[in-house]
Jmol script that loads the backbone (N, CA, C; Angstrom):
load data "model"
ATOM      1  N   MET A   1      67.378 -12.048  15.226  1.00  0.00           N
ATOM      2  CA  MET A   1      68.801 -12.132  15.433  1.00  0.00           C
ATOM      3  C   MET A   1      69.123 -13.193  16.384  1.00  0.00           C
ATOM      4  N   GLU A   2      70.066 -14.033  16.196  1.00  0.00           N
ATOM      5  CA  GLU A   2      70.506 -15.069  17.084  1.00  0.00           C
ATOM      6  C   GLU A   2      71.335 -14.507  18.213  1.00  0.00           C
ATOM      7  N   PRO A   3      71.247 -15.222  19.348  1.00  0.00           N
ATOM      8  CA  PRO A   3      72.089 -14.735  20.451  1.00  0.00           C
ATOM      9  C   PRO A   3      73.563 -14.808  20.108  1.00  0.00           C
ATOM     10  N   ASP A   4      74.337 -13.848  20.603  1.00  0.00           N
ATOM     11  CA  ASP A   4      75.739 -13.753  20.303  1.00  0.00           C
ATOM     12  C   ASP A   4      76.529 -14.771  21.055  1.00  0.00           C
ATOM     13  N   LEU A   5      76.041 -15.176  22.267  1.00  0.00           N
ATOM     14  CA  LEU A   5      76.795 -16.154  23.125  1.00  0.00           C
ATOM     15  C   LEU A   5      75.830 -17.382  23.144  1.00  0.00           C
ATOM     16  N   LYS A   6      76.213 -18.417  22.385  1.00  0.00           N
ATOM     17  CA  LYS A   6      75.411 -19.617  22.263  1.00  0.00           C
ATOM     18  C   LYS A   6      75.662 -20.529  23.450  1.00  0.00           C
ATOM     19  N   GLU A   7      74.714 -21.475  23.748  1.00  0.00           N
ATOM     20  CA  GLU A   7      74.854 -22.432  24.794  1.00  0.00           C
ATOM     21  C   GLU A   7      76.131 -23.261  24.609  1.00  0.00           C
ATOM     22  N   GLY A   8      76.920 -23.324  25.706  1.00  0.00           N
ATOM     23  CA  GLY A   8      78.179 -24.077  25.674  1.00  0.00           C
ATOM     24  C   GLY A   8      79.325 -23.144  25.426  1.00  0.00           C
ATOM     25  N   SER A   9      79.161 -21.894  25.116  1.00  0.00           N
ATOM     26  CA  SER A   9      80.182 -20.995  24.868  1.00  0.00           C
ATOM     27  C   SER A   9      80.829 -20.579  26.254  1.00  0.00           C
ATOM     28  N   TRP A  10      82.018 -20.112  26.195  1.00  0.00           N
ATOM     29  CA  TRP A  10      82.638 -19.619  27.376  1.00  0.00           C
ATOM     30  C   TRP A  10      83.001 -18.113  27.169  1.00  0.00           C
ATOM     31  N   ALA A  11      82.978 -17.339  28.218  1.00  0.00           N
ATOM     32  CA  ALA A  11      83.291 -15.982  28.132  1.00  0.00           C
ATOM     33  C   ALA A  11      84.376 -15.561  29.123  1.00  0.00           C
ATOM     34  N   LEU A  12      85.321 -14.912  28.668  1.00  0.00           N
ATOM     35  CA  LEU A  12      86.371 -14.328  29.543  1.00  0.00           C
ATOM     36  C   LEU A  12      86.072 -12.875  29.813  1.00  0.00           C
ATOM     37  N   LEU A  13      86.013 -12.537  31.142  1.00  0.00           N
ATOM     38  CA  LEU A  13      85.592 -11.139  31.401  1.00  0.00           C
ATOM     39  C   LEU A  13      86.607 -10.462  32.310  1.00  0.00           C
ATOM     40  N   ILE A  14      86.527  -9.106  32.226  1.00  0.00           N
ATOM     41  CA  ILE A  14      87.404  -8.289  33.064  1.00  0.00           C
ATOM     42  C   ILE A  14      86.431  -7.773  34.199  1.00  0.00           C
ATOM     43  N   PRO A  15      86.820  -7.983  35.457  1.00  0.00           N
ATOM     44  CA  PRO A  15      86.009  -7.404  36.517  1.00  0.00           C
ATOM     45  C   PRO A  15      85.931  -5.850  36.439  1.00  0.00           C
ATOM     46  N   THR A  16      84.720  -5.321  36.727  1.00  0.00           N
ATOM     47  CA  THR A  16      84.612  -3.866  36.582  1.00  0.00           C
ATOM     48  C   THR A  16      85.067  -3.114  37.779  1.00  0.00           C
ATOM     49  N   ARG A  17      85.092  -3.719  39.018  1.00  0.00           N
ATOM     50  CA  ARG A  17      85.632  -3.091  40.181  1.00  0.00           C
ATOM     51  C   ARG A  17      85.074  -1.673  40.367  1.00  0.00           C
ATOM     52  N   GLY A  18      83.728  -1.516  40.279  1.00  0.00           N
ATOM     53  CA  GLY A  18      83.067  -0.272  40.528  1.00  0.00           C
ATOM     54  C   GLY A  18      83.039   0.717  39.364  1.00  0.00           C
ATOM     55  N   ARG A  19      83.718   0.408  38.245  1.00  0.00           N
ATOM     56  CA  ARG A  19      83.738   1.264  37.129  1.00  0.00           C
ATOM     57  C   ARG A  19      82.409   1.167  36.318  1.00  0.00           C
ATOM     58  N   MET A  20      81.893   2.247  35.851  1.00  0.00           N
ATOM     59  CA  MET A  20      80.637   2.214  35.093  1.00  0.00           C
ATOM     60  C   MET A  20      81.002   1.682  33.738  1.00  0.00           C
ATOM     61  N   PRO A  21      80.146   0.745  33.236  1.00  0.00           N
ATOM     62  CA  PRO A  21      80.376   0.239  31.914  1.00  0.00           C
ATOM     63  C   PRO A  21      79.961   1.327  30.889  1.00  0.00           C
ATOM     64  N   ARG A  22      80.450   1.154  29.652  1.00  0.00           N
ATOM     65  CA  ARG A  22      80.124   2.072  28.629  1.00  0.00           C
ATOM     66  C   ARG A  22      79.036   1.522  27.746  1.00  0.00           C
ATOM     67  N   VAL A  23      78.283   2.404  27.099  1.00  0.00           N
ATOM     68  CA  VAL A  23      77.198   1.997  26.155  1.00  0.00           C
ATOM     69  C   VAL A  23      77.900   1.133  25.012  1.00  0.00           C
ATOM     70  N   GLY A  24      77.277   0.000  24.736  1.00  0.00           N
ATOM     71  CA  GLY A  24      77.817  -0.897  23.802  1.00  0.00           C
ATOM     72  C   GLY A  24      78.666  -2.033  24.383  1.00  0.00           C
ATOM     73  N   ASP A  25      79.144  -1.934  25.616  1.00  0.00           N
ATOM     74  CA  ASP A  25      79.862  -3.039  26.236  1.00  0.00           C
ATOM     75  C   ASP A  25      78.947  -4.223  26.410  1.00  0.00           C
ATOM     76  N   VAL A  26      79.512  -5.414  26.311  1.00  0.00           N
ATOM     77  CA  VAL A  26      78.797  -6.650  26.618  1.00  0.00           C
ATOM     78  C   VAL A  26      79.283  -7.005  28.003  1.00  0.00           C
ATOM     79  N   VAL A  27      78.312  -7.168  28.924  1.00  0.00           N
ATOM     80  CA  VAL A  27      78.727  -7.352  30.347  1.00  0.00           C
ATOM     81  C   VAL A  27      77.999  -8.618  30.935  1.00  0.00           C
ATOM     82  N   VAL A  28      78.514  -9.047  32.077  1.00  0.00           N
ATOM     83  CA  VAL A  28      77.840 -10.074  32.883  1.00  0.00           C
ATOM     84  C   VAL A  28      77.314  -9.280  34.053  1.00  0.00           C
ATOM     85  N   ALA A  29      75.970  -9.506  34.326  1.00  0.00           N
ATOM     86  CA  ALA A  29      75.340  -8.781  35.466  1.00  0.00           C
ATOM     87  C   ALA A  29      74.502  -9.738  36.268  1.00  0.00           C
ATOM     88  N   GLU A  30      74.336  -9.492  37.543  1.00  0.00           N
ATOM     89  CA  GLU A  30      73.391 -10.239  38.358  1.00  0.00           C
ATOM     90  C   GLU A  30      71.963  -9.793  38.035  1.00  0.00           C
ATOM     91  N   HIS A  31      71.062 -10.840  37.874  1.00  0.00           N
ATOM     92  CA  HIS A  31      69.639 -10.550  37.609  1.00  0.00           C
ATOM     93  C   HIS A  31      69.106  -9.861  38.868  1.00  0.00           C
ATOM     94  N   PRO A  32      68.320  -8.779  38.734  1.00  0.00           N
ATOM     95  CA  PRO A  32      67.887  -8.084  39.900  1.00  0.00           C
ATOM     96  C   PRO A  32      66.808  -8.819  40.660  1.00  0.00           C
ATOM     97  N   GLY A  33      66.066  -9.783  40.020  1.00  0.00           N
ATOM     98  CA  GLY A  33      65.054 -10.477  40.651  1.00  0.00           C
ATOM     99  C   GLY A  33      65.362 -11.913  41.063  1.00  0.00           C
ATOM    100  N   ARG A  34      66.559 -12.385  40.654  1.00  0.00           N
ATOM    101  CA  ARG A  34      66.930 -13.782  40.874  1.00  0.00           C
ATOM    102  C   ARG A  34      68.403 -13.877  41.427  1.00  0.00           C
ATOM    103  N   GLU A  35      68.488 -13.914  42.684  1.00  0.00           N
ATOM    104  CA  GLU A  35      69.820 -13.803  43.337  1.00  0.00           C
ATOM    105  C   GLU A  35      70.676 -15.079  42.882  1.00  0.00           C
ATOM    106  N   GLY A  36      71.900 -14.791  42.539  1.00  0.00           N
ATOM    107  CA  GLY A  36      72.779 -15.855  42.016  1.00  0.00           C
ATOM    108  C   GLY A  36      72.669 -16.153  40.580  1.00  0.00           C
ATOM    109  N   PHE A  37      71.733 -15.534  39.842  1.00  0.00           N
ATOM    110  CA  PHE A  37      71.556 -15.798  38.379  1.00  0.00           C
ATOM    111  C   PHE A  37      72.232 -14.672  37.635  1.00  0.00           C
ATOM    112  N   GLU A  38      73.105 -14.977  36.730  1.00  0.00           N
ATOM    113  CA  GLU A  38      73.773 -14.001  35.946  1.00  0.00           C
ATOM    114  C   GLU A  38      73.347 -13.987  34.490  1.00  0.00           C
ATOM    115  N   LEU A  39      73.381 -12.740  33.955  1.00  0.00           N
ATOM    116  CA  LEU A  39      72.957 -12.463  32.557  1.00  0.00           C
ATOM    117  C   LEU A  39      74.125 -11.965  31.750  1.00  0.00           C
ATOM    118  N   VAL A  40      74.191 -12.266  30.426  1.00  0.00           N
ATOM    119  CA  VAL A  40      75.118 -11.670  29.541  1.00  0.00           C
ATOM    120  C   VAL A  40      74.303 -10.781  28.642  1.00  0.00           C
ATOM    121  N   LYS A  41      74.518  -9.447  28.730  1.00  0.00           N
ATOM    122  CA  LYS A  41      73.703  -8.488  27.988  1.00  0.00           C
ATOM    123  C   LYS A  41      74.627  -7.295  27.497  1.00  0.00           C
ATOM    124  N   ARG A  42      74.121  -6.593  26.587  1.00  0.00           N
ATOM    125  CA  ARG A  42      74.778  -5.353  26.043  1.00  0.00           C
ATOM    126  C   ARG A  42      74.229  -4.155  26.828  1.00  0.00           C
ATOM    127  N   VAL A  43      75.097  -3.254  27.121  1.00  0.00           N
ATOM    128  CA  VAL A  43      74.750  -2.004  27.802  1.00  0.00           C
ATOM    129  C   VAL A  43      74.108  -1.079  26.825  1.00  0.00           C
ATOM    130  N   ALA A  44      72.757  -0.696  27.068  1.00  0.00           N
ATOM    131  CA  ALA A  44      72.058   0.164  26.084  1.00  0.00           C
ATOM    132  C   ALA A  44      72.192   1.625  26.546  1.00  0.00           C
ATOM    133  N   ALA A  45      72.309   1.852  27.892  1.00  0.00           N
ATOM    134  CA  ALA A  45      72.299   3.289  28.341  1.00  0.00           C
ATOM    135  C   ALA A  45      72.862   3.216  29.781  1.00  0.00           C
ATOM    136  N   THR A  46      73.383   4.388  30.194  1.00  0.00           N
ATOM    137  CA  THR A  46      73.861   4.444  31.621  1.00  0.00           C
ATOM    138  C   THR A  46      73.394   5.819  32.118  1.00  0.00           C
ATOM    139  N   SER A  47      73.376   5.837  33.486  1.00  0.00           N
ATOM    140  CA  SER A  47      73.153   7.156  34.209  1.00  0.00           C
ATOM    141  C   SER A  47      74.272   7.283  35.206  1.00  0.00           C
ATOM    142  N   GLN A  48      75.248   8.111  34.880  1.00  0.00           N
ATOM    143  CA  GLN A  48      76.361   8.290  35.743  1.00  0.00           C
ATOM    144  C   GLN A  48      76.019   8.833  37.140  1.00  0.00           C
ATOM    145  N   ARG A  49      75.058   9.749  37.153  1.00  0.00           N
ATOM    146  CA  ARG A  49      74.655  10.404  38.381  1.00  0.00           C
ATOM    147  C   ARG A  49      73.943   9.428  39.324  1.00  0.00           C
ATOM    148  N   ARG A  50      73.121   8.567  38.800  1.00  0.00           N
ATOM    149  CA  ARG A  50      72.305   7.648  39.650  1.00  0.00           C
ATOM    150  C   ARG A  50      73.030   6.244  39.641  1.00  0.00           C
ATOM    151  N   ARG A  51      74.092   6.109  38.882  1.00  0.00           N
ATOM    152  CA  ARG A  51      74.855   4.768  38.781  1.00  0.00           C
ATOM    153  C   ARG A  51      73.851   3.637  38.383  1.00  0.00           C
ATOM    154  N   LEU A  52      73.129   3.875  37.348  1.00  0.00           N
ATOM    155  CA  LEU A  52      72.172   2.823  36.865  1.00  0.00           C
ATOM    156  C   LEU A  52      72.652   2.445  35.424  1.00  0.00           C
ATOM    157  N   VAL A  53      72.309   1.227  35.076  1.00  0.00           N
ATOM    158  CA  VAL A  53      72.725   0.688  33.803  1.00  0.00           C
ATOM    159  C   VAL A  53      71.479   0.031  33.141  1.00  0.00           C
ATOM    160  N   TRP A  54      71.193   0.348  31.922  1.00  0.00           N
ATOM    161  CA  TRP A  54      70.139  -0.309  31.130  1.00  0.00           C
ATOM    162  C   TRP A  54      70.725  -1.369  30.304  1.00  0.00           C
ATOM    163  N   LEU A  55      70.219  -2.604  30.442  1.00  0.00           N
ATOM    164  CA  LEU A  55      70.695  -3.703  29.709  1.00  0.00           C
ATOM    165  C   LEU A  55      69.765  -4.180  28.591  1.00  0.00           C
ATOM    166  N   ALA A  56      70.324  -4.610  27.473  1.00  0.00           N
ATOM    167  CA  ALA A  56      69.524  -5.036  26.319  1.00  0.00           C
ATOM    168  C   ALA A  56      70.115  -6.316  25.777  1.00  0.00           C
ATOM    169  N   GLY A  57      69.204  -7.229  25.387  1.00  0.00           N
ATOM    170  CA  GLY A  57      69.677  -8.421  24.790  1.00  0.00           C
ATOM    171  C   GLY A  57      69.820  -8.241  23.251  1.00  0.00           C
ATOM    172  N   ASP A  58      70.719  -9.045  22.649  1.00  0.00           N
ATOM    173  CA  ASP A  58      70.852  -8.919  21.174  1.00  0.00           C
ATOM    174  C   ASP A  58      69.626  -9.422  20.439  1.00  0.00           C
ATOM    175  N   ASN A  59      68.887 -10.358  20.997  1.00  0.00           N
ATOM    176  CA  ASN A  59      67.636 -10.902  20.412  1.00  0.00           C
ATOM    177  C   ASN A  59      66.528 -10.240  21.178  1.00  0.00           C
ATOM    178  N   ARG A  60      66.156  -8.971  20.772  1.00  0.00           N
ATOM    179  CA  ARG A  60      65.210  -8.148  21.575  1.00  0.00           C
ATOM    180  C   ARG A  60      63.811  -8.852  21.777  1.00  0.00           C
ATOM    181  N   ARG A  61      63.346  -9.623  20.834  1.00  0.00           N
ATOM    182  CA  ARG A  61      62.006 -10.236  20.973  1.00  0.00           C
ATOM    183  C   ARG A  61      62.046 -11.433  21.994  1.00  0.00           C
ATOM    184  N   GLU A  62      63.162 -12.111  22.069  1.00  0.00           N
ATOM    185  CA  GLU A  62      63.202 -13.255  22.958  1.00  0.00           C
ATOM    186  C   GLU A  62      63.994 -13.034  24.209  1.00  0.00           C
ATOM    187  N   SER A  63      64.500 -11.878  24.450  1.00  0.00           N
ATOM    188  CA  SER A  63      65.339 -11.574  25.537  1.00  0.00           C
ATOM    189  C   SER A  63      64.653 -11.024  26.745  1.00  0.00           C
ATOM    190  N   THR A  64      65.203 -11.338  27.894  1.00  0.00           N
ATOM    191  CA  THR A  64      64.770 -10.746  29.191  1.00  0.00           C
ATOM    192  C   THR A  64      65.847  -9.736  29.550  1.00  0.00           C
ATOM    193  N   ASP A  65      65.403  -8.481  29.603  1.00  0.00           N
ATOM    194  CA  ASP A  65      66.388  -7.419  29.842  1.00  0.00           C
ATOM    195  C   ASP A  65      65.744  -6.283  30.566  1.00  0.00           C
ATOM    196  N   SER A  66      66.344  -5.101  30.486  1.00  0.00           N
ATOM    197  CA  SER A  66      65.832  -3.940  31.209  1.00  0.00           C
ATOM    198  C   SER A  66      64.412  -3.478  30.797  1.00  0.00           C
ATOM    199  N   ASP A  67      63.981  -3.927  29.613  1.00  0.00           N
ATOM    200  CA  ASP A  67      62.574  -3.735  29.199  1.00  0.00           C
ATOM    201  C   ASP A  67      61.636  -4.428  30.177  1.00  0.00           C
ATOM    202  N   ASP A  68      62.084  -5.532  30.713  1.00  0.00           N
ATOM    203  CA  ASP A  68      61.286  -6.358  31.591  1.00  0.00           C
ATOM    204  C   ASP A  68      61.507  -5.998  33.084  1.00  0.00           C
ATOM    205  N   PHE A  69      62.747  -5.782  33.507  1.00  0.00           N
ATOM    206  CA  PHE A  69      62.948  -5.633  34.959  1.00  0.00           C
ATOM    207  C   PHE A  69      63.530  -4.245  35.323  1.00  0.00           C
ATOM    208  N   GLY A  70      63.703  -3.369  34.355  1.00  0.00           N
ATOM    209  CA  GLY A  70      64.126  -1.975  34.541  1.00  0.00           C
ATOM    210  C   GLY A  70      65.653  -1.890  34.689  1.00  0.00           C
ATOM    211  N   PRO A  71      66.197  -0.724  34.945  1.00  0.00           N
ATOM    212  CA  PRO A  71      67.602  -0.568  35.037  1.00  0.00           C
ATOM    213  C   PRO A  71      68.182  -1.282  36.253  1.00  0.00           C
ATOM    214  N   VAL A  72      69.482  -1.611  36.160  1.00  0.00           N
ATOM    215  CA  VAL A  72      70.092  -2.301  37.381  1.00  0.00           C
ATOM    216  C   VAL A  72      71.224  -1.368  37.917  1.00  0.00           C
ATOM    217  N   GLY A  73      71.496  -1.493  39.133  1.00  0.00           N
ATOM    218  CA  GLY A  73      72.617  -0.719  39.773  1.00  0.00           C
ATOM    219  C   GLY A  73      73.935  -1.158  39.202  1.00  0.00           C
ATOM    220  N   ALA A  74      74.770  -0.224  38.997  1.00  0.00           N
ATOM    221  CA  ALA A  74      76.162  -0.541  38.457  1.00  0.00           C
ATOM    222  C   ALA A  74      76.880  -1.530  39.351  1.00  0.00           C
ATOM    223  N   ASP A  75      76.468  -1.627  40.579  1.00  0.00           N
ATOM    224  CA  ASP A  75      77.109  -2.630  41.534  1.00  0.00           C
ATOM    225  C   ASP A  75      76.764  -4.055  41.141  1.00  0.00           C
ATOM    226  N   ARG A  76      75.713  -4.231  40.381  1.00  0.00           N
ATOM    227  CA  ARG A  76      75.334  -5.593  39.875  1.00  0.00           C
ATOM    228  C   ARG A  76      76.076  -6.061  38.658  1.00  0.00           C
ATOM    229  N   VAL A  77      76.803  -5.155  38.046  1.00  0.00           N
ATOM    230  CA  VAL A  77      77.609  -5.523  36.906  1.00  0.00           C
ATOM    231  C   VAL A  77      78.889  -6.201  37.405  1.00  0.00           C
ATOM    232  N   VAL A  78      79.074  -7.489  37.046  1.00  0.00           N
ATOM    233  CA  VAL A  78      80.185  -8.259  37.526  1.00  0.00           C
ATOM    234  C   VAL A  78      81.424  -7.946  36.739  1.00  0.00           C
ATOM    235  N   GLY A  79      81.265  -7.770  35.334  1.00  0.00           N
ATOM    236  CA  GLY A  79      82.483  -7.566  34.568  1.00  0.00           C
ATOM    237  C   GLY A  79      82.086  -7.366  33.141  1.00  0.00           C
ATOM    238  N   ARG A  80      83.075  -6.909  32.341  1.00  0.00           N
ATOM    239  CA  ARG A  80      82.870  -6.707  30.914  1.00  0.00           C
ATOM    240  C   ARG A  80      83.445  -7.909  30.148  1.00  0.00           C
ATOM    241  N   VAL A  81      82.801  -8.426  29.138  1.00  0.00           N
ATOM    242  CA  VAL A  81      83.221  -9.501  28.411  1.00  0.00           C
ATOM    243  C   VAL A  81      84.317  -9.079  27.435  1.00  0.00           C
ATOM    244  N   LEU A  82      85.429  -9.821  27.543  1.00  0.00           N
ATOM    245  CA  LEU A  82      86.637  -9.411  26.764  1.00  0.00           C
ATOM    246  C   LEU A  82      86.741 -10.357  25.544  1.00  0.00           C
ATOM    247  N   LEU A  83      86.326 -11.589  25.744  1.00  0.00           N
ATOM    248  CA  LEU A  83      86.553 -12.640  24.722  1.00  0.00           C
ATOM    249  C   LEU A  83      85.545 -13.709  24.926  1.00  0.00           C
ATOM    250  N   ARG A  84      85.008 -14.220  23.831  1.00  0.00           N
ATOM    251  CA  ARG A  84      84.150 -15.373  23.866  1.00  0.00           C
ATOM    252  C   ARG A  84      84.765 -16.531  23.075  1.00  0.00           C
ATOM    253  N   LEU A  85      84.587 -17.759  23.580  1.00  0.00           N
ATOM    254  CA  LEU A  85      85.039 -18.946  22.942  1.00  0.00           C
ATOM    255  C   LEU A  85      83.860 -19.807  22.691  1.00  0.00           C
ATOM    256  N   ARG A  86      83.704 -20.127  21.375  1.00  0.00           N
ATOM    257  CA  ARG A  86      82.522 -20.978  20.941  1.00  0.00           C
ATOM    258  C   ARG A  86      82.871 -22.404  21.041  1.00  0.00           C
ATOM    259  N   PRO A  87      81.849 -23.219  21.292  1.00  0.00           N
ATOM    260  CA  PRO A  87      82.143 -24.684  21.427  1.00  0.00           C
ATOM    261  C   PRO A  87      82.504 -25.269  20.041  1.00  0.00           C
ATOM    262  N   GLY A  88      83.122 -26.433  20.068  1.00  0.00           N
ATOM    263  CA  GLY A  88      83.488 -26.981  18.778  1.00  0.00           C
ATOM    264  C   GLY A  88      84.802 -27.714  18.966  1.00  0.00           C
ATOM    265  N   ALA A  89      85.257 -28.346  17.910  1.00  0.00           N
ATOM    266  CA  ALA A  89      86.532 -29.074  17.896  1.00  0.00           C
ATOM    267  C   ALA A  89      87.686 -28.082  17.984  1.00  0.00           C
ATOM    268  N   PRO A  90      88.722 -28.336  18.811  1.00  0.00           N
ATOM    269  CA  PRO A  90      89.796 -27.442  18.904  1.00  0.00           C
ATOM    270  C   PRO A  90      90.543 -27.342  17.532  1.00  0.00           C
ATOM    271  N   ARG A  91      91.102 -26.206  17.226  1.00  0.00           N
ATOM    272  CA  ARG A  91      91.790 -26.057  15.992  1.00  0.00           C
ATOM    273  C   ARG A  91      93.217 -25.722  16.274  1.00  0.00           C
ATOM    274  N   VAL A  92      94.128 -26.251  15.411  1.00  0.00           N
ATOM    275  CA  VAL A  92      95.501 -25.964  15.598  1.00  0.00           C
ATOM    276  C   VAL A  92      95.869 -24.930  14.484  1.00  0.00           C
ATOM    277  N   ILE A  93      96.427 -23.862  14.912  1.00  0.00           N
ATOM    278  CA  ILE A  93      96.883 -22.842  14.029  1.00  0.00           C
ATOM    279  C   ILE A  93      98.362 -22.870  13.879  1.00  0.00           C
ATOM    280  N   ARG A  94      98.808 -23.108  12.733  1.00  0.00           N
ATOM    281  CA  ARG A  94     100.286 -23.159  12.478  1.00  0.00           C
ATOM    282  C   ARG A  94     100.716 -21.966  11.692  1.00  0.00           C
ATOM    283  N   ARG A  95     101.737 -21.340  12.169  1.00  0.00           N
ATOM    284  CA  ARG A  95     102.276 -20.157  11.405  1.00  0.00           C
ATOM    285  C   ARG A  95     103.676 -20.443  10.973  1.00  0.00           C
ATOM    286  N   ASP A  96     103.926 -19.824   9.852  1.00  0.00           N
ATOM    287  CA  ASP A  96     105.316 -19.853   9.304  1.00  0.00           C
ATOM    288  C   ASP A  96     106.242 -19.012  10.160  1.00  0.00           C
ATOM    289  N   PRO A  97     107.188 -19.593  10.961  1.00  0.00           N
ATOM    290  CA  PRO A  97     108.000 -18.735  11.819  1.00  0.00           C
ATOM    291  C   PRO A  97     108.646 -17.677  11.151  1.00  0.00           C
ATOM    292  N   SER A  98     109.013 -17.751   9.904  1.00  0.00           N
ATOM    293  CA  SER A  98     109.706 -16.695   9.197  1.00  0.00           C
ATOM    294  C   SER A  98     108.862 -15.499   8.977  1.00  0.00           C
ATOM    295  N   ARG A  99     107.494 -15.626   9.125  1.00  0.00           N
ATOM    296  CA  ARG A  99     106.602 -14.502   8.901  1.00  0.00           C
ATOM    297  C   ARG A  99     106.148 -13.833  10.185  1.00  0.00           C
ATOM    298  N   LEU A 100     106.607 -14.328  11.340  1.00  0.00           N
ATOM    299  CA  LEU A 100     106.097 -13.784  12.612  1.00  0.00           C
ATOM    300  C   LEU A 100     106.509 -12.331  12.744  1.00  0.00           C
ATOM    301  N   TRP A 101     107.637 -11.974  12.289  1.00  0.00           N
ATOM    302  CA  TRP A 101     108.069 -10.574  12.524  1.00  0.00           C
ATOM    303  C   TRP A 101     107.905  -9.658  11.359  1.00  0.00           C
ATOM    304  N   ASN A 102     107.260 -10.056  10.314  1.00  0.00           N
ATOM    305  CA  ASN A 102     107.045  -9.255   9.108  1.00  0.00           C
ATOM    306  C   ASN A 102     105.763  -8.540   9.219  1.00  0.00           C
TER     307      ASN A 102
END
end "model"
wireframe off; spacefill off
backbone 0.3
color backbone group
């Protein structure tokens, strides 16, 4: 499986502000072993009681994730990815104004 966020892509995220992410969320998290290095991963599991998050890459064979470094503290989750923008030529979307309210 190819990575969902390709090189050169942009991601818009919502800060978590201490909220536990949900299983299936795509999040940005600080790597536990490399200060200042951020990862974009999918949440595979959570522990509400211990405030731990297990992260998984979409490309499991090529990904560095919780299988390698273990669960991370919820405080290391920076935010949830809301939108991704892929690189490429900008596109102009034109809409028929008469159809905007239909």
